[in-house]
TORGUDO-469577 format. One record per residue (C-alpha): residue number from 1; x, y, z. Coordinates in pm, 1 decimal. Each point is the difference from the previous one (the first is absolute). Layout:
   resi          u          v          w
    NUM          X          Y          Z
...
//
This chain:
   resi          u          v          w
      1    11841.3    16017.1    14153.9
      2     -333.3     -151.2       73.7
      3     -357.7      150.3       28.7
      4     -142.2      -42.8      319.8
      5     -383.2      -10.3       22.9
      6     -179.5       30.4      342.5
      7     -336.8     -173.7       41.9
      8     -194.4       51.1      334.5
      9     -336.8     -143.8      104.5
     10     -185.7     -164.5      279.6
     11       15.9     -366.0       73.6
     12     -207.6     -190.6     -245.3
     13      -31.8      299.5     -235.6
     14      176.5     -199.3     -288.8
     15      365.6       81.2       14.8
     16      138.6     -353.9      -51.8
     17     -286.6      -87.5     -189.3
     18       94.8      245.9     -260.0
     19      293.8     -227.3     -100.6
     20     -230.5     -269.9     -141.4
     21       73.8       84.5     -358.2
     22      380.5      -10.1       17.7
     23      170.0     -314.8     -130.9
     24      279.0     -148.1      213.2
     25      260.3       96.8     -265.1
     26     -128.1      353.0       23.5
     27       53.4       87.4      365.7
     28      191.8      -86.5      315.7
     29     -211.3       -3.2      322.7
     30      189.2       96.9      328.4
     31     -247.2     -110.5      262.9
     32       91.9      159.9      331.2
     33     -281.7     -161.3      195.8
     34       41.3     -340.6     -173.1
     35     -401.4       -1.4      -53.7
     36     -135.7     -216.1     -309.7
     37     -115.4      212.5     -274.3
     38     -364.1       37.7       -9.9
     39      -64.7     -173.9     -337.1
     40       91.5     -311.5     -172.8
     41      364.5       48.6     -143.8
     42      326.7     -150.0     -102.5
     43      219.7      274.3      150.4
     44      286.5      -77.7      220.7
     45       34.2      262.5      268.9
     46      310.4      111.0      182.0
     47      -81.1        2.7      360.9
     48      197.4      235.4      222.3
     49      -19.6      308.0      217.9
     50      373.6       54.6        5.3
     51       82.9      327.5     -165.4
     52      332.4     -134.9     -133.0
     53     -162.3     -303.1     -148.8
     54     -284.2      217.9     -150.9
     55      262.2      215.2     -152.3
     56      187.4     -289.6     -146.9
     57     -320.4     -153.8     -145.8
     58      -87.8      341.9     -175.6
     59      360.8       47.4     -132.8
     60       22.9     -358.7     -106.7
     61     -341.1      -40.4     -169.2
     62        8.2      -88.6     -358.8
     63     -384.7       75.2      -38.2
     64     -137.5      337.4     -145.3
     65     -199.7       80.3      294.0
     66       48.2      -57.2      381.1
     67     -257.6       14.9      300.6
     68       78.0       48.0      368.3
     69     -325.2     -119.6      165.1
     70      -61.0      111.9      277.9
     71      275.0      237.6       34.8
     72     -134.4      163.9      308.9
     73       75.2     -309.1      207.2
     74      371.5       86.4      -69.3
     75      -59.7      285.3      242.4
     76     -230.8     -179.3      244.1
     77      212.0     -301.7       37.8
     78      320.0      187.4       49.0
     79     -191.4      199.5      278.9
     80     -146.5     -313.6      169.7
     81      336.2     -164.0        5.7
     82      190.3      281.3      173.0
     83     -230.4      216.5      189.8
     84        2.0     -201.6      312.1
     85      365.9        7.6       41.8
     86       59.1      364.5     -108.3
     87      -25.3      175.6      320.0
     88     -114.2      369.2       33.8
     89       96.3      358.9      -70.3
     90      245.4       59.9     -278.3
     91       13.1     -382.6      -69.3
     92     -370.6        9.2      -99.6
     93       68.4      292.3     -263.4
     94      306.9     -186.4     -131.1
     95     -221.5     -312.9      -48.0
     96     -242.6      180.7     -211.3
     97      240.3      185.0     -182.6
     98      167.5     -356.2     -107.8
     99     -357.7     -114.5     -107.8
    100      -64.2      295.7     -217.9
    101      349.6      -19.1     -137.9
    102      -22.9     -358.2      -86.7
    103     -327.9       66.4     -194.6
    104      122.7      337.2     -161.1
    105      326.6     -199.5     -106.6
    106     -207.4     -270.0     -164.8
    107     -207.4      224.8     -214.9
    108      314.2      215.1      -98.2
    109      169.2     -309.2      -85.6
    110     -299.4     -105.2     -239.4
    111       35.9      369.9     -144.3
    112      363.8       -1.3      -43.8
    113      275.7     -209.2     -178.8
    114      -82.5     -324.3      206.1
    115     -273.1      -84.1     -229.1
    116       27.8      -61.1     -391.3
    117     -193.3      267.9     -217.9
    118     -324.4     -118.1     -107.7
    119      -98.6     -187.8      322.8
    120     -316.3      119.8      157.1
    121      -20.6      -70.1      375.0
    122     -340.6       -2.7      181.2
    123       18.4       54.2      360.5
    124     -341.2      -80.4      168.4
    125      -99.7      131.8      342.6
    126     -306.5        6.1      222.1
    127     -169.4      341.9       28.8
    128      -52.2      223.9      311.5
    129     -240.4      258.7       82.5
    130       95.2      282.9      243.3
    131     -217.2      217.9      215.3
    132      -85.5      241.8     -272.0
    133     -113.3     -278.3     -252.1
    134      324.9       11.7     -185.7
    135       94.6     -336.5     -155.6
    136      367.7      -89.6      -36.9
    137      231.8     -318.7       -0.4
    138       -6.6     -162.0      332.9
    139      306.2       21.4      213.7
    140       62.9       25.9      373.2
    141     -161.4      335.6       36.3
    142      130.1      351.5       40.7
    143      364.7      -98.7      128.0
    144       70.2     -167.8     -326.4
    145     -206.0      245.0     -235.2
    146      198.1      302.6      131.9
    147      319.1     -168.7     -119.8
    148     -117.3     -106.3     -346.2
    149     -287.9       89.8     -225.8
    150      -44.2     -340.5     -176.5
    151     -244.0      100.8     -268.5
    152      237.3      303.3      -76.5
    153      252.6     -232.4     -138.9
    154     -243.7     -131.6     -279.8
    155     -124.5      151.0     -323.9
    156     -273.5     -266.1      -22.4
    157     -217.4      -70.0      296.9
    158     -318.9     -208.9      -50.0
    159     -261.4     -107.9      239.5
    160     -169.3     -325.1       11.9
    161     -391.4       48.9       77.1
    162     -317.9     -171.9      -14.2
    163     -350.0      100.5      -66.3
    164     -316.0     -136.8     -153.4
    165      155.2     -342.2       24.7
    166      292.5       83.0     -229.9
    167      355.4       68.4       48.8
    168      189.0      310.8     -141.4
    169      322.1      204.6       25.3
    170      -33.8      365.6       43.8
    171      234.6      198.8     -200.3
    172      -36.9      350.7      156.0
    173      -82.4      153.8      336.6
    174     -350.0       41.5      112.3
    175      133.1      294.7      223.0
    176       72.0     -239.8      288.6
    177      219.0     -259.8     -125.3
    178      344.2       -2.2     -148.1
    179      -69.3     -159.8     -354.4
    180      177.9      168.6     -297.0
    181      136.9     -101.3     -339.8
    182      152.6      193.5     -266.2
    183     -201.7      226.6     -242.4
    184     -146.2     -236.4     -273.6
    185       94.5     -331.8      152.6
    186     -348.6      -70.6       91.2
    187     -307.6      204.8     -112.3
    188     -248.1     -139.6      233.2
    189       -3.7       56.7      382.1
    190      -56.3     -365.6       56.8
    191      121.8     -317.5     -214.2
    192      -44.3     -365.5       35.8
    193      245.1     -146.7      273.7
    194      179.5     -204.0     -275.2
    195      365.2       53.1       87.9
    196      129.0     -132.4     -335.0
    197     -205.3      260.3     -195.7
    198      164.0      267.1      225.5
    199      326.9     -141.5      -72.2
    200      -47.6       16.3     -377.1
    201     -127.2      350.0       19.8
    202      308.7      113.8      215.0
    203      223.4     -157.5     -256.2
    204     -174.4      163.4     -293.3
    205       -8.0      347.8      181.7
    206      369.3      -15.2       74.1
    207      109.1     -171.8     -320.1
    208      167.3     -294.4      181.3
    209     -168.0     -314.2     -156.8
    210       30.4     -329.4      172.0
    211     -351.3     -147.5        1.7
    212     -256.9      -38.0     -269.1
    213     -367.4       70.4       80.8
    214     -224.0     -320.7       15.6
//
């Protein structure tokens, strides 16, 4: 089974930039929106927003780590392709159920036997804030959120934030967001947004090896 890690944050908060220290042989990047990475690099990305192709790429990866960036567009693009022809009434609820099911199945696939042990799979999503100030992964709103609590399927949820001109990952909740990490994985509430360093820490914590620091 793989270890899924959820990373949320606003656009421009440093989610994709956190990949900057990975070498191409260390990570496969599934680029849902097909955007260029925001730093100079030699990475070859897998550009697709098809769930079957994403699952195939995750399962077939020979790299220790895998990033799905920006996974939220798997939900958005599914909705945009189908909403105008869905109809009304029960068809709408069925449509939202299918969207929720597909995302849920992808995460359970990563956590299950479809992914080789020792793989760490990072799922990056935009964040959203509700009327009560609570910050969660951005989906399509209440109809989808009522069907699946995305953050509840993860043991590790990091939030990409920026302040004082620097970029960080939050490792535990401030009371409003959904950040969480296992006890002892990170001592600080905020760490540098270096995803390779995060990857090394996760592998050391779970004793799975795969990447060396540096």
